[in-house]
C-alpha positions, 0 to 999 in steps of 0.5 A, a space after each residue: 022340355 022347351 028351349 027356355 026350360 032346357 036353358 034354365 036347367 043347364 045353366 043351373 047344372 053349369 053353375 053347380 059344376 063350375 063349367 065354363 062355357 060361352 052363352 053362344 055355344 050353350 045356345 047352339 047345343 040347346 038348339 042342336 040337341 033335344 036330349 038334355 042328358 046328351 047335352 050334359 054329356 057334351 058339357 063334360 070335358 072328357 066326353 067325345 061324341 061318337 059321331 065326331 069320333 067316327 067322322 074324324 076316323 073317316 077323314 083320317 082314312 080318306 086323307 092317307 094312303 090306302 093300304 091293301 089291307 082294308 082292316 081300318 075301313 072294315 072297322 069303321 064300317 062295322 062301327 057305323 053299322 053296329 052303333 046308334 049313329 044315324 047314317 043320314 046325319 053322318 052323310 050330311 056331315 061328310 057332304 058339308 065337309 066336302 062342299 066347304 073344301 077347296 076342291 074342283 067343282 066336278 069332284 064336288 059334283 061326283 061326291 054329291 051324286 055318290 052320296 045321294 046314290 048311296 043313300 038310295 041304296 041304303 033304303 032297301 039294302 040287306 047287306 048295308 055294310 058292303 054298301 058302306 065299304 063300297 061307298 068309302 072306297 069310291 069316295 077315296 077314289 074320287 078324292 084322290 083322282 
């Protein structure tokens, strides 16, 4: 389905279901996502994108004091591993988030290097959940140093 077909279909869906959305936001959804069913789910008020949910949990974890019990970290890594979330997309979002933050350049550089190293490790990894936990612990360390 091309862009115009999606737009026509979604506008019809929006009108039938009395959904209020700005044209700019609809254009962005159509541009960012290929799957029409997924866009319809995003239009639903109660639907929360799994990527967004995990991203929020990661940011909460990284911004609070890390306890000796790493159960939250393990749970997040387990959910990432067992979901259909693309780890590269998640890494891009994390990278974008930390680049836009007002932090020192050397921290940004360390975060970028760590993300690229982690991405390389994930290519041929056997136990990728261990690398995920290691990645988030190192990210926490860089942020809080």
